[in-house]
FIDO-812168 format. One record per atom (N, C-alpha, C, CB): residue number from 1; residue in one letter; x, y, z. Coordinates in Angstrom, 1 decimal. Glycine has a CB too. Layout:
BEGIN
ATOM seq type      u      v      w
ATOM NUM    A      X      Y      Z
...
END
This chain:
BEGIN
ATOM seq type      u      v      w
ATOM   1    X    6.1   -3.7   14.2
ATOM   1    X    7.0   -3.8   13.6
ATOM   1    X    7.7   -4.9   13.1
ATOM   1    X    7.5   -3.3   14.1
ATOM   2    X    8.4   -5.0   12.3
ATOM   2    X    9.2   -6.4   12.1
ATOM   2    X   10.6   -5.9   11.9
ATOM   2    X    8.8   -7.4   10.6
ATOM   3    X   11.5   -6.6   12.5
ATOM   3    X   12.7   -6.6   12.7
ATOM   3    X   13.6   -7.7   12.1
ATOM   3    X   12.7   -6.6   13.9
ATOM   4    X   14.4   -7.4   11.1
ATOM   4    X   14.8   -8.6   10.4
ATOM   4    X   16.4   -8.4   10.7
ATOM   4    X   14.3   -8.7    8.6
ATOM   5    X   17.3   -9.6   10.1
ATOM   5    X   18.5   -9.6   10.4
ATOM   5    X   19.0   -8.6    9.4
ATOM   5    X   19.2  -10.9   10.4
ATOM   6    X   20.3   -8.1    9.7
ATOM   6    X   21.5   -7.3    9.0
ATOM   6    X   22.2   -8.1    8.0
ATOM   6    X   22.7   -6.8   10.1
ATOM   7    X   22.2   -7.9    6.9
ATOM   7    X   23.3   -8.2    5.7
ATOM   7    X   24.7   -8.2    6.0
ATOM   7    X   23.2   -7.4    4.7
ATOM   8    X   25.4   -9.2    6.2
ATOM   8    X   27.1   -9.1    6.2
ATOM   8    X   27.8   -8.5    4.8
ATOM   8    X   27.8  -10.6    6.4
ATOM   9    X   28.0   -7.4    4.8
ATOM   9    X   28.8   -6.8    3.6
ATOM   9    X   30.5   -6.8    3.9
ATOM   9    X   28.2   -5.0    3.3
ATOM  10    X   30.8   -7.6    5.0
ATOM  10    X   32.3   -7.6    5.1
ATOM  10    X   33.2   -8.6    4.3
ATOM  10    X   32.7   -7.7    6.5
ATOM  11    X   34.1   -8.6    4.3
ATOM  11    X   35.0   -9.5    3.6
ATOM  11    X   35.3  -10.7    4.4
ATOM  11    X   36.3   -8.9    3.1
ATOM  12    X   35.4  -12.0    4.0
ATOM  12    X   35.5  -13.0    5.0
ATOM  12    X   33.9  -13.1    5.8
ATOM  12    X   37.0  -12.6    6.0
ATOM  13    X   34.3  -14.6    6.8
ATOM  13    X   33.0  -14.6    7.5
ATOM  13    X   33.3  -14.5    9.0
ATOM  13    X   32.2  -16.0    7.1
ATOM  14    X   34.3  -13.6    9.2
ATOM  14    X   34.6  -13.4   10.8
ATOM  14    X   33.4  -12.6   11.4
ATOM  14    X   36.0  -12.4   11.1
ATOM  15    X   32.6  -11.8   10.9
ATOM  15    X   31.8  -11.1   11.4
ATOM  15    X   30.1  -11.7   11.0
ATOM  15    X   32.2   -9.7   11.0
ATOM  16    X   30.1  -12.9   10.4
ATOM  16    X   28.7  -13.4   10.0
ATOM  16    X   27.9  -13.6   11.2
ATOM  16    X   28.8  -14.8    9.1
ATOM  17    X   28.3  -14.0   12.2
ATOM  17    X   27.4  -14.2   13.4
ATOM  17    X   26.5  -12.7   13.6
ATOM  17    X   28.3  -14.6   14.8
ATOM  18    X   27.0  -11.7   13.1
ATOM  18    X   26.4  -10.3   13.3
ATOM  18    X   25.2  -10.1   12.5
ATOM  18    X   27.4   -9.2   13.0
ATOM  19    X   25.0  -10.9   11.7
ATOM  19    X   23.6  -11.1   10.6
ATOM  19    X   22.4  -11.1   11.7
ATOM  19    X   23.6  -13.0    9.6
ATOM  20    X   22.5  -12.4   12.5
ATOM  20    X   21.5  -12.5   13.3
ATOM  20    X   21.6  -11.5   14.7
ATOM  20    X   21.5  -13.9   13.6
ATOM  21    X   22.9  -11.8   15.1
ATOM  21    X   23.1  -11.2   16.4
ATOM  21    X   22.8   -9.6   16.7
ATOM  21    X   24.4  -11.6   16.6
ATOM  22    X   23.1   -8.7   15.5
ATOM  22    X   22.6   -7.4   15.7
ATOM  22    X   21.2   -7.2   16.0
ATOM  22    X   23.0   -6.7   14.5
ATOM  23    X   20.5   -8.1   15.1
ATOM  23    X   18.9   -8.0   15.4
ATOM  23    X   18.5   -8.6   16.4
ATOM  23    X   18.1   -8.5   14.4
ATOM  24    X   19.1   -9.4   17.1
ATOM  24    X   18.7  -10.4   18.3
ATOM  24    X   19.0   -9.4   19.5
ATOM  24    X   19.9  -12.0   18.4
ATOM  25    X   20.1   -8.6   19.6
ATOM  25    X   20.2   -7.5   20.3
ATOM  25    X   19.5   -6.6   20.5
ATOM  25    X   21.0   -7.0   20.1
ATOM  26    X   19.0   -6.0   19.3
ATOM  26    X   18.3   -4.7   18.9
ATOM  26    X   16.8   -5.2   19.4
ATOM  26    X   18.4   -4.2   17.1
ATOM  27    X   16.4   -5.8   19.6
ATOM  27    X   15.0   -6.4   19.8
ATOM  27    X   14.6   -5.8   21.1
ATOM  27    X   14.9   -8.0   19.8
ATOM  28    X   15.7   -5.9   22.0
ATOM  28    X   15.7   -5.6   23.3
ATOM  28    X   15.3   -3.9   23.5
ATOM  28    X   17.4   -6.0   23.9
ATOM  29    X   16.0   -3.3   22.5
ATOM  29    X   15.9   -1.8   22.6
ATOM  29    X   14.4   -1.3   21.9
ATOM  29    X   17.4   -1.0   21.7
ATOM  30    X   14.2   -2.1   21.1
ATOM  30    X   12.5   -2.2   20.6
ATOM  30    X   11.5   -2.2   21.3
ATOM  30    X   12.2   -3.1   19.9
ATOM  31    X   11.8   -3.5   22.3
ATOM  31    X   10.8   -3.7   23.4
ATOM  31    X   10.8   -2.3   24.2
ATOM  31    X   11.1   -4.9   24.4
ATOM  32    X   11.7   -1.7   24.6
ATOM  32    X   11.5   -0.6   25.5
ATOM  32    X   10.7    0.4   25.1
ATOM  32    X   12.6    0.1   25.7
ATOM  33    X   10.6    0.8   23.3
ATOM  33    X    9.6    1.7   22.9
ATOM  33    X    8.0    1.4   23.2
ATOM  33    X    9.8    1.8   21.3
ATOM  34    X    7.6    1.7   24.2
ATOM  34    X    6.4    1.2   24.3
ATOM  34    X    5.1    1.2   23.5
ATOM  34    X    6.2    1.7   25.2
ATOM  35    X    5.3    2.6   22.3
ATOM  35    X    4.4    2.8   21.4
ATOM  35    X    4.7    1.4   20.4
ATOM  35    X    4.7    4.4   20.8
ATOM  36    X    5.9    0.5   20.3
ATOM  36    X    5.8   -0.5   19.4
ATOM  36    X    5.7   -1.9   19.4
ATOM  36    X    6.6   -0.4   18.8
ATOM  37    X    5.1   -2.5   19.0
ATOM  37    X    4.8   -4.0   19.2
ATOM  37    X    5.7   -4.7   17.9
ATOM  37    X    2.9   -4.3   19.2
ATOM  38    X    6.3   -5.5   18.4
ATOM  38    X    7.4   -6.5   17.7
ATOM  38    X    6.7   -7.3   17.2
ATOM  38    X    8.4   -7.1   18.5
ATOM  39    X    7.0   -7.7   15.7
ATOM  39    X    6.6   -9.5   15.0
ATOM  39    X    7.5  -10.1   16.1
ATOM  39    X    7.2  -10.0   13.0
ATOM  40    X    7.0  -11.3   16.4
ATOM  40    X    7.8  -12.4   16.7
ATOM  40    X    9.3  -12.5   15.9
ATOM  40    X    6.9  -13.7   16.5
ATOM  41    X   10.3  -12.3   16.6
ATOM  41    X   11.6  -12.8   15.8
ATOM  41    X   11.7  -13.9   15.3
ATOM  41    X   12.7  -12.8   16.5
ATOM  42    X   11.2  -14.9   15.5
ATOM  42    X   11.4  -16.3   15.0
ATOM  42    X   10.8  -16.1   13.5
ATOM  42    X   10.4  -17.6   16.0
ATOM  43    X    9.9  -15.3   13.2
ATOM  43    X    9.2  -15.0   11.8
ATOM  43    X   10.3  -14.2   11.0
ATOM  43    X    7.6  -13.8   12.1
ATOM  44    X   10.8  -13.5   11.5
ATOM  44    X   11.8  -12.3   10.7
ATOM  44    X   13.5  -12.8   11.1
ATOM  44    X   11.6  -10.3   11.5
ATOM  45    X   13.6  -14.0   11.5
ATOM  45    X   14.8  -14.3   11.6
ATOM  45    X   15.9  -14.6   10.6
ATOM  45    X   14.7  -15.2   12.2
ATOM  46    X   15.7  -13.8    9.5
ATOM  46    X   16.0  -14.0    8.4
ATOM  46    X   16.7  -12.8    7.7
ATOM  46    X   15.0  -14.4    7.9
ATOM  47    X   17.8  -12.6    6.5
ATOM  47    X   18.0  -11.2    6.1
ATOM  47    X   17.0  -11.0    5.0
ATOM  47    X   19.6  -10.9    5.6
ATOM  48    X   16.5   -9.5    5.2
ATOM  48    X   15.5   -9.3    4.7
ATOM  48    X   15.3   -9.1    3.2
ATOM  48    X   15.3   -8.5    5.4
ATOM  49    X   14.0   -9.8    2.7
ATOM  49    X   14.2   -9.7    1.2
ATOM  49    X   12.6   -9.7    0.8
ATOM  49    X   15.1  -11.2    0.5
ATOM  50    X   12.2   -8.7    0.1
ATOM  50    X   10.9   -8.2    0.0
ATOM  50    X    9.9   -9.1   -0.6
ATOM  50    X   10.8   -7.0   -0.9
ATOM  51    X   10.3  -10.0   -1.6
ATOM  51    X    9.6  -11.0   -2.1
ATOM  51    X    9.3  -12.0   -1.2
ATOM  51    X   10.1  -11.4   -3.3
ATOM  52    X   10.2  -12.7   -0.2
ATOM  52    X    9.8  -13.3    0.9
ATOM  52    X    8.8  -12.9    1.7
ATOM  52    X   10.6  -13.3    1.6
ATOM  53    X    8.9  -11.8    2.2
ATOM  53    X    8.2  -10.9    3.2
ATOM  53    X    6.6  -10.9    2.6
ATOM  53    X    8.9   -9.3    3.2
ATOM  54    X    6.6  -10.7    1.4
ATOM  54    X    5.2  -10.7    0.7
ATOM  54    X    4.7  -12.0    0.9
ATOM  54    X    5.2  -10.4   -0.7
ATOM  55    X    5.5  -13.1    0.4
ATOM  55    X    5.1  -14.6    0.2
ATOM  55    X    4.4  -15.1    1.3
ATOM  55    X    6.3  -15.4    0.0
ATOM  56    X    5.2  -14.7    2.5
ATOM  56    X    4.9  -15.0    3.9
ATOM  56    X    3.7  -14.5    4.7
ATOM  56    X    6.0  -14.7    4.7
ATOM  57    X    3.3  -13.5    3.9
ATOM  57    X    2.0  -12.7    4.3
ATOM  57    X    2.2  -12.0    5.5
ATOM  57    X    0.8  -13.6    4.5
ATOM  58    X    3.5  -11.7    6.0
ATOM  58    X    3.6  -11.0    7.2
ATOM  58    X    2.9   -9.6    6.9
ATOM  58    X    5.2  -10.9    7.8
ATOM  59    X    2.4   -8.7    8.2
ATOM  59    X    1.8   -7.3    8.1
ATOM  59    X    2.8   -6.9    9.3
ATOM  59    X    0.0   -7.2    8.4
ATOM  60    X    3.2   -5.7    8.8
ATOM  60    X    3.9   -4.8    9.7
ATOM  60    X    3.7   -3.5    9.3
ATOM  60    X    5.3   -5.2    9.8
ATOM  61    X    3.4   -2.4   10.2
ATOM  61    X    3.8   -0.9    9.7
ATOM  61    X    5.0   -0.3    9.6
ATOM  61    X    3.3    0.0   10.5
ATOM  62    X    5.8   -1.1   10.0
ATOM  62    X    7.5   -0.5    9.8
ATOM  62    X    8.2   -2.0    9.6
ATOM  62    X    8.4    0.4   11.6
ATOM  63    X    9.3   -2.0    8.8
ATOM  63    X   10.2   -3.0    8.5
ATOM  63    X   11.4   -2.2    8.7
ATOM  63    X    9.9   -3.7    7.1
ATOM  64    X   12.3   -2.9    9.9
ATOM  64    X   13.6   -2.4   10.2
ATOM  64    X   14.4   -3.6    9.8
ATOM  64    X   13.8   -1.9   11.6
ATOM  65    X   15.6   -3.3    8.9
ATOM  65    X   16.6   -3.8    8.6
ATOM  65    X   17.9   -3.2    8.2
ATOM  65    X   16.3   -4.3    7.8
ATOM  66    X   19.0   -4.0    8.0
ATOM  66    X   20.0   -3.2    7.7
ATOM  66    X   21.2   -4.1    7.1
ATOM  66    X   20.4   -2.6    9.0
ATOM  67    X   22.6   -3.4    6.8
ATOM  67    X   23.7   -4.2    6.9
ATOM  67    X   24.5   -3.6    7.7
ATOM  67    X   24.3   -4.6    5.8
ATOM  68    X   26.0   -4.4    7.5
ATOM  68    X   27.1   -3.7    8.4
ATOM  68    X   28.4   -4.2    7.3
ATOM  68    X   27.1   -4.3   10.2
ATOM  69    X   29.3   -3.4    7.2
ATOM  69    X   30.3   -3.4    6.4
ATOM  69    X   31.8   -2.8    7.1
ATOM  69    X   29.8   -2.7    5.2
ATOM  70    X   32.8   -3.1    6.5
ATOM  70    X   34.1   -2.6    6.8
ATOM  70    X   34.1   -1.3    6.3
ATOM  70    X   35.1   -3.4    6.3
ATOM  71    X   34.8   -0.2    7.2
ATOM  71    X   35.1    0.9    7.0
ATOM  71    X   36.4    1.3    7.7
ATOM  71    X   34.2    1.6    7.3
ATOM  72    X   37.2    0.8    6.8
ATOM  72    X   38.9    0.9    7.4
ATOM  72    X   38.8    0.1    8.6
ATOM  72    X   39.5    2.7    7.8
ATOM  73    X   39.4    0.6    9.8
ATOM  73    X   39.5   -0.4   11.0
ATOM  73    X   38.3   -0.2   11.7
ATOM  73    X   40.6   -0.3   12.1
ATOM  74    X   37.2    0.3   11.4
ATOM  74    X   36.0    0.0   12.0
ATOM  74    X   35.0   -0.6   11.3
ATOM  74    X   35.4    0.9   12.5
ATOM  75    X   33.6   -0.7   11.8
ATOM  75    X   32.6   -1.6   11.1
ATOM  75    X   31.5   -0.3   11.1
ATOM  75    X   32.1   -3.2   12.1
ATOM  76    X   30.9   -0.3   10.1
ATOM  76    X   29.7    0.7    9.8
ATOM  76    X   28.2   -0.3   10.0
ATOM  76    X   29.9    1.4    7.9
ATOM  77    X   27.4    0.2   10.7
ATOM  77    X   26.3   -0.3   10.6
ATOM  77    X   25.2    0.7   10.1
ATOM  77    X   26.0   -1.0   11.9
ATOM  78    X   24.6    0.2    9.0
ATOM  78    X   23.3    1.2    8.5
ATOM  78    X   22.2    0.7    8.5
ATOM  78    X   23.3    1.6    7.2
ATOM  79    X   21.3    1.2    9.1
ATOM  79    X   20.2    0.8    9.3
ATOM  79    X   18.6    1.5    8.7
ATOM  79    X   20.3    0.9   10.5
ATOM  80    X   17.9    0.9    8.3
ATOM  80    X   16.8    1.0    7.2
ATOM  80    X   15.6    1.0    7.7
ATOM  80    X   16.7    0.1    6.2
ATOM  81    X   14.8    1.9    7.6
ATOM  81    X   13.1    2.1    7.9
ATOM  81    X   12.7    1.9    6.9
ATOM  81    X   12.6    3.4    8.5
ATOM  82    X   11.9    0.9    6.5
ATOM  82    X   11.0    0.7    5.3
ATOM  82    X    9.5    0.7    5.5
ATOM  82    X   11.3   -0.6    4.7
ATOM  83    X    8.6    1.2    4.6
ATOM  83    X    7.2    1.1    4.8
ATOM  83    X    6.8   -0.3    4.3
ATOM  83    X    6.5    2.3    3.9
ATOM  84    X    5.3   -0.8    4.6
ATOM  84    X    4.9   -1.9    3.8
ATOM  84    X    5.3   -2.0    2.5
ATOM  84    X    3.7   -1.9    3.8
ATOM  85    X    5.1   -1.0    1.9
ATOM  85    X    5.1   -1.0    0.3
ATOM  85    X    6.7   -1.0    0.1
ATOM  85    X    4.3    0.4   -0.6
ATOM  86    X    7.8   -1.1    1.0
ATOM  86    X    9.2   -1.2    0.6
ATOM  86    X    9.6    0.1    0.7
ATOM  86    X    9.4   -1.7   -0.7
ATOM  87    X    8.9    1.2    0.5
ATOM  87    X    9.5    2.6    0.2
ATOM  87    X   10.4    2.9    1.5
ATOM  87    X    8.2    3.9    0.0
ATOM  88    X   11.6    3.8    1.5
ATOM  88    X   12.3    4.4    2.4
ATOM  88    X   11.5    5.2    3.3
ATOM  88    X   13.2    5.1    1.9
ATOM  89    X   11.7    5.0    4.7
ATOM  89    X   11.1    6.1    5.6
ATOM  89    X   12.3    6.9    6.1
ATOM  89    X   10.2    5.4    7.0
ATOM  90    X   13.3    6.1    6.2
ATOM  90    X   14.6    6.6    6.9
ATOM  90    X   15.8    5.7    7.0
ATOM  90    X   14.4    6.9    8.3
ATOM  91    X   16.7    6.3    7.5
ATOM  91    X   18.1    5.6    7.6
ATOM  91    X   18.9    6.3    8.4
ATOM  91    X   18.8    5.4    6.5
ATOM  92    X   19.9    5.4    8.9
ATOM  92    X   20.7    5.9    9.7
ATOM  92    X   22.1    5.0    9.7
ATOM  92    X   20.0    6.1   11.1
ATOM  93    X   23.4    5.6   10.2
ATOM  93    X   24.4    4.9   10.0
ATOM  93    X   25.2    5.2   11.2
ATOM  93    X   25.0    5.1    8.6
ATOM  94    X   25.9    4.0   11.9
ATOM  94    X   27.0    4.4   13.1
ATOM  94    X   28.1    3.5   12.8
ATOM  94    X   26.4    4.3   14.8
ATOM  95    X   29.2    4.2   13.0
ATOM  95    X   30.2    3.3   13.0
ATOM  95    X   31.2    3.4   14.4
ATOM  95    X   31.1    3.6   11.6
ATOM  96    X   31.8    2.1   14.5
ATOM  96    X   32.7    1.8   15.6
ATOM  96    X   33.8    0.9   15.4
ATOM  96    X   32.1    1.4   16.8
ATOM  97    X   34.5    0.7   16.5
ATOM  97    X   35.7    0.1   16.3
ATOM  97    X   35.4   -1.6   16.5
ATOM  97    X   36.8    0.7   17.5
ATOM  98    X   35.7   -2.2   15.5
ATOM  98    X   35.7   -3.4   15.4
ATOM  98    X   36.0   -4.3   16.5
ATOM  98    X   36.5   -3.6   14.5
ATOM  99    X   37.1   -3.9   17.5
ATOM  99    X   37.4   -4.7   18.7
ATOM  99    X   36.4   -4.6   19.6
ATOM  99    X   38.6   -4.4   19.4
ATOM 100    X   35.4   -3.6   19.6
ATOM 100    X   34.5   -3.2   20.8
ATOM 100    X   32.7   -3.4   20.0
ATOM 100    X   35.0   -1.3   21.6
ATOM 101    X   32.5   -4.3   19.3
ATOM 101    X   31.2   -4.6   18.5
ATOM 101    X   30.2   -4.2   19.5
ATOM 101    X   31.1   -6.2   18.1
ATOM 102    X   30.1   -4.8   20.9
ATOM 102    X   28.9   -4.8   21.7
ATOM 102    X   28.7   -3.3   21.7
ATOM 102    X   29.0   -5.6   23.2
ATOM 103    X   29.8   -2.4   22.1
ATOM 103    X   29.6   -0.9   22.2
ATOM 103    X   28.9   -0.5   21.0
ATOM 103    X   30.9   -0.1   22.4
ATOM 104    X   29.5   -0.8   19.8
ATOM 104    X   28.8   -0.5   18.7
ATOM 104    X   27.2   -0.7   18.6
ATOM 104    X   29.3   -1.3   17.7
ATOM 105    X   27.1   -2.0   19.0
ATOM 105    X   25.8   -2.2   18.9
ATOM 105    X   24.9   -1.6   19.9
ATOM 105    X   25.6   -3.5   18.9
ATOM 106    X   25.1   -1.3   21.1
ATOM 106    X   24.6   -0.5   21.8
ATOM 106    X   24.4    0.8   21.5
ATOM 106    X   25.1   -0.5   22.8
ATOM 107    X   25.2    1.6   20.9
ATOM 107    X   25.1    2.7   20.2
ATOM 107    X   24.2    2.6   18.9
ATOM 107    X   26.5    3.1   19.8
ATOM 108    X   23.9    1.7   18.0
ATOM 108    X   23.1    1.5   17.0
ATOM 108    X   21.7    1.4   18.0
ATOM 108    X   23.4    0.1   16.0
ATOM 109    X   21.4    0.6   19.1
ATOM 109    X   20.4    0.4   19.8
ATOM 109    X   19.9    1.9   20.3
ATOM 109    X   20.7   -0.7   20.9
ATOM 110    X   20.7    2.5   21.0
ATOM 110    X   20.3    3.9   21.2
ATOM 110    X   19.6    4.9   20.0
ATOM 110    X   21.6    4.5   21.7
ATOM 111    X   20.2    4.7   18.9
ATOM 111    X   19.8    5.6   18.0
ATOM 111    X   18.7    5.1   17.4
ATOM 111    X   20.8    6.0   17.2
ATOM 112    X   18.5    3.7   17.3
ATOM 112    X   17.1    3.2   17.0
ATOM 112    X   16.0    3.6   17.8
ATOM 112    X   17.1    1.9   17.1
ATOM 113    X   16.3    3.2   19.3
ATOM 113    X   15.0    4.1   20.1
ATOM 113    X   14.8    5.6   20.0
ATOM 113    X   15.2    4.1   21.7
ATOM 114    X   15.9    6.5   19.9
ATOM 114    X   15.6    7.8   19.6
ATOM 114    X   14.6    7.8   18.3
ATOM 114    X   17.0    8.5   19.4
ATOM 115    X   15.1    7.1   17.3
ATOM 115    X   14.2    7.2   15.8
ATOM 115    X   13.1    6.5   16.0
ATOM 115    X   14.8    6.6   14.4
ATOM 116    X   12.9    5.7   16.7
ATOM 116    X   11.3    4.8   16.8
ATOM 116    X   10.4    5.7   17.9
ATOM 116    X   11.5    3.0   17.5
ATOM 117    X   11.1    6.7   18.5
ATOM 117    X   10.4    7.3   19.7
ATOM 117    X    9.8    8.3   18.7
ATOM 117    X   11.2    7.9   21.0
ATOM 118    X   10.5    8.9   17.7
ATOM 118    X   10.3   10.2   16.9
ATOM 118    X    9.3    9.8   15.9
ATOM 118    X   11.6   10.8   16.3
ATOM 119    X    9.0    8.5   15.6
ATOM 119    X    7.8    8.2   14.6
ATOM 119    X    6.5    8.3   15.0
ATOM 119    X    7.8    6.9   14.2
END
């Protein structure tokens, strides 16, 4: 499985660190799913681009990426599951308080583990 950075869709740059931060934190949740082998994050420490992925010759049975955006006083994190052909396999959204970003990422991680365990 390949885990890519999440795209920042917020206004301004105050949450730019989350592009890498979400994926870097989620990798620990992914590692807990014993049936999943994660591609080294050094190879996927970029915002996902299908052309870039193909040009690099990376192979994975599942690609995980996403974006985050502002939803009023909250942040919304959308996570996508893609097949190697870039077809959507699934997605989910989690919203949480901007002031408690780490709690929001924890909720995303819990949902991610549930989704991966059911694949």
